[in-house]
TIVO-640119 format. One line per field, with one value per residue: residue in one letter; x, y, z of N, C-alpha, C, O in turn; residue number from 1. Coordinates in Angstrom, 2 decimals, padded with zeros to 5 digits. Example, Ala and Ser with C-alpha at 12.3 -4.5 7.8 and 13.67 -1.06 7.14 Angstrom:
2
type = [A; S] $
neast = [013.19; 012.85] $
nnorth = [-005.69; -002.25] $
nup = [007.80; 007.08] $
caeast = [012.30; 013.67] $
canorth = [-004.50; -001.06] $
caup = [007.80; 007.14] $
ceast = [013.20; 012.90] $
cnorth = [-003.30; 000.03] $
cup = [007.80; 007.87] $
oeast = [014.24; 013.41] $
onorth = [-003.32; 001.14] $
oup = [008.46; 008.04] $
seq = [1; 2] $
This chain:
160
type = [M; S; R; T; M; S; K; K; H; L; L; V; G; F; A; A; A; G; V; L; G; V; G; I; A; A; P; T; V; A; F; A; Q; H; G; A; T; P; T; P; S; A; S; S; A; A; E; Q; G; T; D; R; Q; Q; Q; R; A; D; R; Q; H; E; F; A; E; A; L; A; T; E; L; G; V; D; T; D; K; V; T; A; A; L; E; K; V; R; A; Q; H; K; G; P; D; K; G; D; R; P; E; R; P; S; A; E; D; R; Q; E; K; L; A; E; R; L; T; Q; A; V; K; D; G; K; L; T; Q; E; Q; A; D; A; I; T; K; A; V; E; A; G; V; F; P; G; P; G; P; G; G; P; G; R; H; G; G; P; A; G; T; P; D; K] $
neast = [-010.84; -009.52; -011.21; -013.48; -012.45; -011.94; -014.52; -015.43; -013.76; -014.62; -017.29; -016.86; -015.51; -017.54; -019.38; -017.91; -017.58; -020.25; -020.89; -019.10; -020.05; -022.64; -021.85; -020.67; -022.65; -024.90; -024.31; -023.92; -026.41; -027.95; -026.76; -027.36; -030.13; -030.51; -029.69; -027.13; -025.91; -024.03; -024.98; -024.63; -022.46; -023.38; -022.74; -022.48; -022.08; -024.45; -026.32; -025.27; -025.67; -028.47; -028.92; -027.78; -029.46; -031.83; -031.14; -030.72; -033.28; -034.61; -033.37; -034.17; -036.90; -037.06; -036.04; -038.01; -040.20; -039.32; -039.08; -041.74; -042.98; -041.74; -042.66; -045.36; -046.94; -048.47; -046.82; -046.82; -047.23; -044.86; -043.00; -043.80; -043.27; -040.49; -039.65; -040.51; -038.91; -036.39; -036.64; -036.90; -034.46; -032.75; -033.57; -034.66; -032.61; -030.45; -028.54; -027.92; -025.16; -022.61; -021.72; -018.74; -015.93; -014.71; -011.81; -010.39; -011.21; -010.16; -007.42; -007.08; -007.64; -005.55; -003.39; -003.85; -003.47; -000.79; 000.42; -000.16; 001.28; 003.88; 003.99; 003.75; 006.13; 006.48; 007.01; 009.28; 009.32; 010.27; 009.75; 006.95; 006.43; 007.44; 005.64; 003.27; 003.94; 004.24; 001.62; 000.30; 001.50; 000.38; 001.39; 000.57; -002.02; -005.46; -008.01; -007.04; -005.33; -003.66; -004.99; -007.33; -008.09; -006.91; -008.10; -007.47; -004.35; -000.86; 000.85; 000.75; 000.24; -001.21; -004.68; -006.47] $
nnorth = [-055.97; -054.73; -055.46; -053.91; -051.38; -051.51; -051.67; -049.16; -047.60; -048.48; -047.59; -044.81; -044.45; -045.17; -043.12; -040.86; -041.40; -041.28; -038.58; -037.36; -038.42; -037.25; -034.61; -034.45; -035.39; -033.66; -031.00; -031.86; -032.89; -030.56; -028.98; -030.46; -030.19; -027.52; -027.40; -028.48; -027.52; -024.91; -021.55; -019.84; -017.02; -013.59; -011.47; -008.70; -005.85; -004.67; -006.72; -008.49; -007.11; -007.10; -009.85; -010.41; -008.95; -010.31; -012.86; -012.24; -011.42; -013.82; -015.44; -014.07; -014.45; -017.25; -017.48; -016.12; -017.81; -020.18; -019.31; -018.58; -021.08; -022.39; -020.87; -021.12; -019.24; -017.03; -016.57; -014.06; -012.32; -012.65; -011.75; -009.06; -008.22; -008.57; -006.70; -004.37; -004.32; -004.13; -001.60; -000.01; -000.47; 000.54; 003.20; 006.65; 008.48; 007.00; 005.51; 002.94; 002.65; 004.50; 007.77; 008.25; 010.25; 012.95; 012.99; 015.30; 016.06; 013.93; 014.30; 016.76; 016.16; 014.39; 016.12; 017.75; 015.87; 015.22; 017.69; 017.98; 015.79; 016.63; 018.86; 017.54; 016.27; 013.77; 013.36; 014.69; 017.79; 017.31; 014.57; 014.58; 016.09; 014.32; 012.20; 013.44; 014.01; 011.40; 010.44; 012.12; 011.25; 008.80; 006.55; 005.27; 002.94; 003.34; 005.65; 008.50; 011.41; 010.12; 008.16; 005.37; 003.62; 000.99; -001.68; -002.11; -002.14; -001.57; -004.56; -005.68; -003.25; -001.68; -001.26; 001.76] $
nup = [018.90; 016.79; 014.79; 015.32; 014.89; 012.14; 011.14; 011.82; 010.25; 007.75; 007.74; 007.91; 005.52; 003.65; 004.22; 003.49; 000.77; -000.03; 000.47; -001.30; -003.69; -003.83; -003.91; -006.41; -008.12; -007.81; -008.96; -011.58; -012.34; -012.07; -014.02; -016.28; -016.33; -016.99; -019.55; -021.55; -023.77; -025.03; -025.80; -028.91; -029.26; -029.71; -032.55; -032.59; -030.42; -029.57; -029.88; -028.03; -025.66; -025.60; -025.48; -023.00; -021.33; -021.78; -020.84; -018.16; -017.42; -017.81; -015.87; -013.56; -013.69; -013.46; -010.87; -009.42; -009.90; -008.66; -006.01; -005.52; -005.72; -003.57; -001.41; -001.71; -003.01; -005.39; -008.52; -009.77; -007.62; -006.20; -008.08; -008.32; -005.70; -005.57; -007.50; -006.26; -003.94; -005.16; -006.35; -004.07; -002.89; -004.79; -004.96; -005.47; -005.94; -006.60; -009.14; -011.61; -011.68; -010.08; -011.22; -013.00; -012.15; -014.17; -016.37; -015.99; -013.42; -011.93; -012.40; -011.20; -008.51; -008.04; -008.33; -006.10; -004.03; -004.45; -003.99; -001.27; -000.30; -000.82; 000.87; 003.32; 003.42; 002.37; -000.27; -002.71; -004.55; -007.09; -007.40; -007.31; -009.61; -011.51; -011.24; -012.05; -014.71; -015.69; -015.44; -017.24; -019.57; -019.85; -018.61; -016.25; -015.28; -016.20; -017.23; -018.99; -020.29; -022.04; -023.44; -023.81; -020.79; -018.58; -016.51; -013.03; -011.23; -010.46; -009.55; -006.23; -005.07; -002.38; -001.74; -001.04] $
caeast = [-010.76; -009.16; -012.39; -014.31; -011.81; -012.11; -015.91; -015.53; -013.12; -015.49; -018.42; -016.37; -015.24; -018.83; -019.95; -017.13; -017.92; -021.61; -020.81; -018.41; -020.97; -023.67; -021.19; -020.41; -023.89; -025.85; -024.05; -024.10; -027.85; -028.41; -026.25; -028.11; -031.49; -030.50; -029.24; -025.68; -025.36; -023.84; -025.59; -023.61; -022.39; -023.83; -021.60; -022.36; -022.21; -025.86; -026.99; -024.80; -026.37; -029.84; -028.86; -027.53; -030.68; -032.80; -030.69; -030.96; -034.73; -034.97; -032.90; -035.02; -038.21; -036.89; -035.89; -039.33; -041.03; -038.85; -039.44; -043.19; -043.28; -041.28; -043.51; -046.76; -047.56; -048.57; -045.58; -046.97; -047.04; -043.43; -042.33; -044.10; -042.56; -039.06; -039.47; -040.69; -037.71; -035.32; -036.85; -036.60; -033.01; -032.11; -033.92; -034.82; -031.39; -029.38; -028.61; -027.34; -023.76; -022.28; -021.07; -017.30; -015.46; -014.03; -010.36; -009.90; -011.44; -009.19; -006.09; -007.10; -007.53; -004.19; -002.51; -004.05; -002.83; 000.66; 000.81; -000.21; 002.39; 005.10; 003.92; 003.95; 007.49; 006.47; 007.57; 009.92; 008.61; 010.72; 009.01; 005.57; 006.44; 007.64; 004.38; 002.33; 004.38; 003.94; 000.17; -000.04; 002.01; -000.40; 002.17; -000.20; -003.31; -006.63; -008.26; -006.36; -005.11; -002.87; -005.84; -008.21; -007.41; -007.02; -008.57; -006.48; -003.19; 000.38; 000.76; 001.29; -000.12; -002.37; -005.82; -006.76] $
canorth = [-054.53; -054.32; -055.66; -052.75; -050.26; -051.64; -051.33; -047.71; -047.08; -048.80; -046.68; -043.48; -044.49; -045.11; -041.78; -039.94; -041.69; -040.76; -037.11; -037.06; -038.74; -036.22; -033.37; -034.50; -035.64; -032.54; -030.01; -032.48; -032.94; -029.19; -028.53; -031.17; -029.66; -026.20; -027.53; -028.57; -026.94; -023.47; -020.77; -019.10; -015.62; -012.65; -010.87; -007.28; -005.45; -004.40; -008.00; -009.07; -006.42; -007.59; -011.22; -010.37; -008.49; -011.40; -013.91; -011.76; -011.47; -015.24; -015.90; -013.47; -015.11; -018.58; -017.29; -015.76; -019.01; -021.11; -018.73; -018.68; -022.49; -022.70; -020.18; -021.42; -017.97; -016.80; -016.06; -012.63; -011.60; -012.69; -010.87; -007.69; -007.93; -008.43; -005.42; -003.32; -004.30; -003.60; -000.16; 000.61; -000.58; 001.45; 004.54; 007.62; 009.23; 006.07; 004.93; 001.61; 002.80; 005.90; 008.43; 008.36; 011.61; 013.18; 012.91; 016.56; 015.99; 012.99; 014.93; 017.83; 015.53; 013.87; 017.27; 018.14; 014.87; 015.36; 018.92; 017.68; 014.88; 017.45; 019.64; 016.64; 015.73; 012.38; 013.41; 015.94; 018.41; 016.62; 013.32; 014.91; 016.48; 013.10; 011.45; 014.17; 013.81; 010.00; 010.33; 012.80; 010.44; 007.57; 005.44; 004.58; 002.43; 004.17; 006.62; 009.77; 012.04; 009.25; 007.23; 004.56; 003.04; -000.44; -001.89; -002.63; -001.31; -002.34; -005.67; -005.43; -001.93; -001.80; -000.36; 002.67] $
caup = [018.86; 015.44; 013.97; 015.57; 014.22; 010.70; 010.85; 011.89; 009.05; 006.64; 007.79; 007.56; 004.08; 002.94; 004.41; 002.66; -000.62; -000.26; 000.39; -002.55; -004.78; -003.88; -004.33; -007.85; -008.86; -007.75; -010.01; -012.89; -012.60; -012.26; -015.32; -017.31; -016.38; -017.61; -020.94; -021.58; -024.98; -024.90; -026.86; -029.66; -028.88; -030.73; -033.21; -032.33; -029.02; -029.29; -029.71; -026.79; -024.58; -025.61; -024.99; -021.55; -020.67; -021.86; -019.92; -016.80; -017.21; -017.68; -014.56; -012.54; -013.77; -012.87; -009.43; -008.88; -009.94; -007.62; -004.73; -005.38; -005.45; -002.22; -000.44; -001.96; -003.36; -006.83; -009.11; -010.03; -006.35; -005.89; -009.04; -007.92; -004.46; -005.89; -008.19; -005.25; -003.11; -006.00; -006.50; -002.77; -002.68; -005.74; -004.52; -006.55; -006.22; -006.95; -010.47; -011.67; -011.30; -009.81; -012.34; -012.80; -012.31; -015.44; -016.33; -015.41; -011.97; -011.35; -012.43; -010.21; -007.19; -007.95; -008.08; -004.70; -003.16; -004.60; -003.29; 000.16; 000.00; -000.80; 002.11; 004.45; 003.35; 001.90; -001.62; -003.10; -005.67; -008.31; -007.49; -007.65; -011.02; -012.29; -011.22; -012.91; -016.09; -016.03; -015.62; -018.48; -020.68; -019.94; -018.09; -015.23; -015.75; -015.95; -018.28; -018.85; -021.57; -022.90; -024.19; -023.00; -019.65; -018.27; -015.13; -012.10; -010.94; -010.35; -008.61; -004.90; -004.57; -001.49; -002.01; 000.06] $
ceast = [-010.41; -010.34; -013.34; -013.75; -012.03; -013.55; -016.10; -014.92; -013.99; -016.68; -018.01; -016.09; -016.52; -019.47; -019.23; -017.47; -019.33; -021.62; -020.17; -019.33; -022.06; -023.07; -020.91; -021.72; -024.81; -025.55; -024.25; -025.57; -028.38; -027.98; -027.04; -029.53; -031.54; -030.01; -027.73; -025.09; -025.22; -024.50; -024.51; -023.64; -022.81; -022.62; -021.43; -022.59; -023.67; -026.61; -026.55; -025.50; -027.81; -029.89; -028.66; -028.77; -031.73; -032.43; -030.96; -032.46; -035.19; -034.57; -033.79; -036.39; -038.13; -036.78; -037.24; -040.24; -040.63; -039.23; -040.94; -043.60; -042.92; -042.20; -044.99; -047.56; -047.59; -047.28; -045.66; -046.75; -045.55; -042.67; -042.56; -043.35; -041.06; -038.78; -039.59; -039.45; -036.53; -035.43; -036.53; -035.10; -032.26; -032.36; -033.98; -033.52; -030.23; -029.61; -028.06; -025.89; -023.49; -021.52; -019.59; -016.89; -014.70; -012.53; -009.77; -010.06; -010.43; -007.80; -005.99; -006.93; -006.13; -003.22; -002.62; -003.34; -001.31; 001.17; 000.84; 000.95; 003.72; 005.14; 004.23; 005.35; 007.55; 007.08; 008.34; 009.12; 009.01; 009.98; 007.56; 005.47; 006.59; 006.36; 003.36; 002.66; 004.05; 002.44; -000.25; 000.42; 001.26; 000.35; 001.36; -001.52; -004.43; -006.79; -007.54; -006.11; -004.33; -003.71; -006.68; -007.42; -007.62; -007.48; -007.41; -005.35; -001.96; 000.23; 001.40; 000.95; -001.32; -003.44; -006.04; -008.19] $
cnorth = [-054.04; -054.49; -054.46; -051.54; -050.34; -051.33; -049.82; -047.09; -047.31; -047.85; -045.25; -043.40; -044.40; -043.72; -040.77; -040.14; -041.16; -039.25; -036.69; -037.32; -037.70; -034.91; -033.33; -034.61; -034.42; -031.48; -030.58; -032.52; -031.53; -028.66; -029.18; -030.62; -028.32; -026.23; -027.45; -027.91; -025.44; -022.75; -020.00; -017.63; -014.74; -011.94; -009.39; -006.98; -005.21; -005.71; -008.65; -008.42; -006.90; -009.02; -011.25; -009.94; -009.59; -012.52; -013.50; -011.84; -012.92; -015.78; -015.34; -014.13; -016.50; -018.49; -017.00; -016.98; -019.98; -020.60; -018.84; -020.11; -022.84; -022.08; -020.51; -020.17; -017.86; -016.15; -014.56; -011.81; -011.54; -011.74; -009.41; -007.29; -007.74; -007.10; -004.26; -003.19; -003.74; -002.09; 000.57; 000.61; 000.40; 002.89; 005.52; 008.34; 008.32; 005.56; 003.52; 001.64; 004.26; 006.49; 008.59; 009.81; 011.75; 013.09; 014.17; 016.56; 015.07; 013.60; 016.03; 017.25; 014.94; 015.00; 017.74; 017.17; 014.98; 016.60; 018.68; 016.76; 015.63; 018.27; 018.78; 016.04; 014.29; 012.27; 014.71; 016.52; 017.74; 015.30; 013.57; 015.31; 015.26; 012.27; 012.12; 013.95; 012.38; 009.80; 010.96; 012.01; 009.12; 006.35; 004.61; 004.07; 003.40; 005.19; 007.93; 010.36; 011.16; 008.27; 006.40; 003.82; 001.55; -000.56; -002.40; -001.67; -002.16; -003.43; -005.28; -004.06; -002.07; -000.80; 000.52; 003.07] $
cup = [017.46; 014.50; 014.12; 014.86; 012.71; 010.30; 010.86; 010.64; 007.81; 006.59; 007.41; 006.07; 003.25; 003.05; 003.53; 001.19; -000.97; -000.40; -000.92; -003.74; -004.94; -004.37; -005.81; -008.63; -008.90; -008.82; -011.41; -013.27; -012.87; -013.62; -016.44; -017.44; -017.11; -019.04; -021.01; -022.81; -024.81; -026.07; -027.61; -029.27; -030.04; -031.32; -032.89; -030.86; -028.65; -029.06; -028.41; -025.60; -024.46; -025.07; -023.49; -020.80; -020.67; -020.90; -018.47; -016.48; -017.03; -016.31; -013.44; -012.51; -013.15; -011.35; -008.79; -008.85; -008.84; -006.23; -004.49; -005.05; -004.01; -001.16; -000.60; -002.29; -004.88; -007.35; -009.35; -008.75; -005.99; -006.80; -008.66; -006.65; -004.72; -006.58; -007.21; -004.38; -003.89; -006.13; -005.21; -002.52; -003.57; -005.33; -005.68; -006.91; -006.61; -008.37; -010.44; -011.21; -011.01; -011.01; -012.02; -012.96; -013.63; -015.26; -015.70; -013.89; -011.30; -011.33; -011.38; -008.80; -006.99; -007.64; -006.63; -003.75; -003.25; -003.88; -001.78; 000.56; 000.05; 000.49; 003.33; 004.47; 002.90; 000.51; -001.78; -004.26; -006.98; -008.50; -007.89; -009.12; -011.92; -012.36; -012.14; -014.38; -016.56; -016.27; -016.94; -019.71; -020.82; -019.44; -017.09; -015.81; -015.40; -017.05; -017.99; -020.22; -022.53; -023.69; -023.25; -021.92; -019.54; -016.83; -014.30; -011.88; -010.85; -009.29; -007.29; -004.34; -003.65; -001.85; -000.80; 000.04] $
oeast = [-010.95; -010.47; -013.95; -014.50; -012.29; -013.79; -016.82; -015.48; -014.08; -017.05; -018.73; -016.39; -016.58; -020.03; -019.86; -017.61; -019.55; -022.27; -020.64; -019.38; -022.39; -023.70; -020.92; -021.87; -025.43; -026.47; -024.69; -025.93; -029.17; -028.74; -027.34; -030.07; -032.53; -029.93; -027.13; -023.87; -026.20; -024.55; -023.54; -024.69; -022.61; -021.59; -020.31; -023.22; -024.08; -027.44; -027.36; -025.87; -028.31; -030.78; -029.30; -029.09; -032.43; -033.29; -031.37; -032.84; -036.05; -035.34; -034.12; -036.96; -039.03; -037.34; -037.58; -040.99; -041.49; -039.65; -041.38; -044.47; -043.69; -042.47; -045.79; -048.72; -046.82; -046.72; -044.67; -046.17; -045.06; -041.80; -041.63; -042.86; -040.45; -037.78; -038.86; -038.98; -035.74; -034.43; -035.94; -034.54; -031.27; -031.44; -033.43; -033.33; -029.14; -030.73; -027.77; -025.44; -024.08; -020.79; -019.22; -017.42; -014.13; -012.03; -008.79; -009.17; -009.90; -007.07; -004.95; -006.18; -005.59; -002.34; -001.62; -002.70; -000.62; 002.22; 001.76; 001.54; 004.58; 006.18; 004.88; 005.73; 008.60; 007.62; 008.09; 008.33; 008.18; 009.61; 007.00; 004.53; 005.95; 006.03; 002.67; 001.77; 003.63; 002.04; -001.05; -000.21; 001.46; 000.00; 001.46; -002.07; -004.34; -005.83; -007.47; -006.64; -004.34; -003.17; -006.76; -006.26; -008.38; -007.27; -006.49; -005.41; -002.01; -000.42; 002.45; 001.36; -002.37; -003.16; -005.84; -008.64] $
onorth = [-053.04; -053.75; -054.04; -050.75; -049.32; -050.79; -049.27; -046.17; -046.45; -047.37; -044.57; -042.39; -043.66; -043.22; -039.93; -039.17; -040.64; -038.71; -035.77; -036.53; -037.30; -034.18; -032.25; -033.98; -034.16; -031.09; -029.88; -032.22; -031.32; -027.97; -028.53; -030.59; -028.03; -025.19; -026.47; -027.75; -024.76; -023.27; -019.56; -017.07; -015.09; -011.81; -008.89; -007.76; -005.52; -005.80; -009.30; -009.11; -007.10; -009.36; -012.03; -010.50; -009.79; -013.08; -014.32; -012.28; -013.21; -016.50; -016.05; -014.34; -016.90; -019.31; -017.56; -017.17; -020.54; -021.38; -019.15; -020.34; -023.50; -022.70; -020.19; -020.06; -018.53; -015.27; -013.85; -010.73; -010.51; -011.00; -008.60; -006.17; -006.84; -006.44; -003.27; -002.08; -002.96; -001.38; 001.66; 001.58; 001.01; 003.72; 005.26; 008.75; 008.80; 005.21; 002.98; 000.77; 005.15; 005.79; 009.00; 010.52; 010.78; 013.11; 014.11; 017.01; 015.39; 013.45; 016.22; 017.79; 015.00; 014.86; 018.10; 017.59; 014.85; 016.57; 019.13; 016.94; 015.31; 018.38; 019.24; 015.37; 013.65; 011.23; 015.70; 015.82; 017.61; 014.94; 012.85; 014.91; 015.17; 011.71; 011.45; 013.74; 012.18; 009.09; 010.39; 012.09; 008.39; 005.23; 003.38; 004.68; 004.17; 005.55; 008.37; 009.85; 011.41; 007.58; 006.68; 003.45; 000.94; 000.35; -003.03; -000.51; -003.36; -003.24; -004.64; -003.75; -002.55; 000.34; 000.09; 003.83] $
oup = [017.01; 013.52; 013.13; 014.28; 012.08; 009.22; 010.03; 010.05; 006.94; 005.52; 006.68; 005.43; 002.27; 002.08; 002.89; 000.44; -002.06; -001.29; -001.58; -004.69; -006.06; -005.14; -006.41; -009.67; -009.94; -009.53; -012.32; -014.41; -013.79; -014.29; -017.44; -018.54; -017.78; -019.69; -020.59; -022.89; -024.49; -027.18; -026.98; -028.98; -031.20; -030.67; -032.91; -030.14; -027.54; -028.16; -027.74; -024.65; -023.36; -024.30; -022.79; -019.75; -019.68; -020.23; -017.66; -015.40; -016.20; -015.67; -012.50; -011.45; -012.40; -010.63; -007.75; -007.88; -008.16; -005.38; -003.38; -004.21; -003.31; -000.13; 000.28; -001.91; -005.57; -006.69; -009.17; -008.80; -005.54; -006.34; -008.69; -006.54; -004.14; -006.29; -007.31; -004.12; -003.35; -006.03; -005.24; -001.99; -003.16; -005.35; -006.75; -008.06; -006.93; -008.74; -009.37; -010.46; -011.63; -011.70; -010.92; -013.82; -014.15; -014.13; -014.97; -013.17; -010.23; -010.35; -010.75; -007.99; -005.89; -006.80; -006.01; -002.79; -002.24; -003.23; -001.10; 001.62; 000.87; 001.13; 004.27; 005.43; 003.04; 000.14; -001.09; -004.88; -007.89; -009.62; -008.72; -009.81; -012.97; -013.40; -012.91; -015.19; -017.70; -017.18; -017.68; -020.77; -021.79; -019.79; -017.08; -016.73; -014.44; -017.72; -016.84; -021.21; -023.74; -024.56; -022.06; -022.11; -020.29; -016.03; -014.81; -012.31; -011.13; -008.27; -007.26; -003.22; -004.09; -002.22; 000.34; 000.89] $
seq = [1; 2; 3; 4; 5; 6; 7; 8; 9; 10; 11; 12; 13; 14; 15; 16; 17; 18; 19; 20; 21; 22; 23; 24; 25; 26; 27; 28; 29; 30; 31; 32; 33; 34; 35; 36; 37; 38; 39; 40; 41; 42; 43; 44; 45; 46; 47; 48; 49; 50; 51; 52; 53; 54; 55; 56; 57; 58; 59; 60; 61; 62; 63; 64; 65; 66; 67; 68; 69; 70; 71; 72; 73; 74; 75; 76; 77; 78; 79; 80; 81; 82; 83; 84; 85; 86; 87; 88; 89; 90; 91; 92; 93; 94; 95; 96; 97; 98; 99; 100; 101; 102; 103; 104; 105; 106; 107; 108; 109; 110; 111; 112; 113; 114; 115; 116; 117; 118; 119; 120; 121; 122; 123; 124; 125; 126; 127; 128; 129; 130; 131; 132; 133; 134; 135; 136; 137; 138; 139; 140; 141; 142; 143; 144; 145; 146; 147; 148; 149; 150; 151; 152; 153; 154; 155; 156; 157; 158; 159; 160] $
């Protein structure tokens, strides 16, 4: 019986080693196929934007070629279909990114929320005034009259 158990353990060990080997080898091979040498970064923001656009276009072209090969369809048809779907998804009224509200709009909405919080008894007027003063001084993250903003917020603050 112990001999049977050891064979089972041996088979499980070989299976685990095979899975681990494939898990390590597959990304290594994929990385080697795409070129292991990193490209130097561009010095100006305009060149970086152009490089990013070119890299994105290259990735999209590679994706379209792989999909065309998998489906047995012409690459041009796949590319046209992908562009059509992207255009439908984007829609005529949707842009790449939604427009951010101006600093004045954000301050106005904050003032409305603070006024409501005072009415609801969640804050005192002194606390609301202190928050408004802190925002105007640029204490809180985000764009405001105090200068350019930072992404994120205080740690542990739940998102609403």
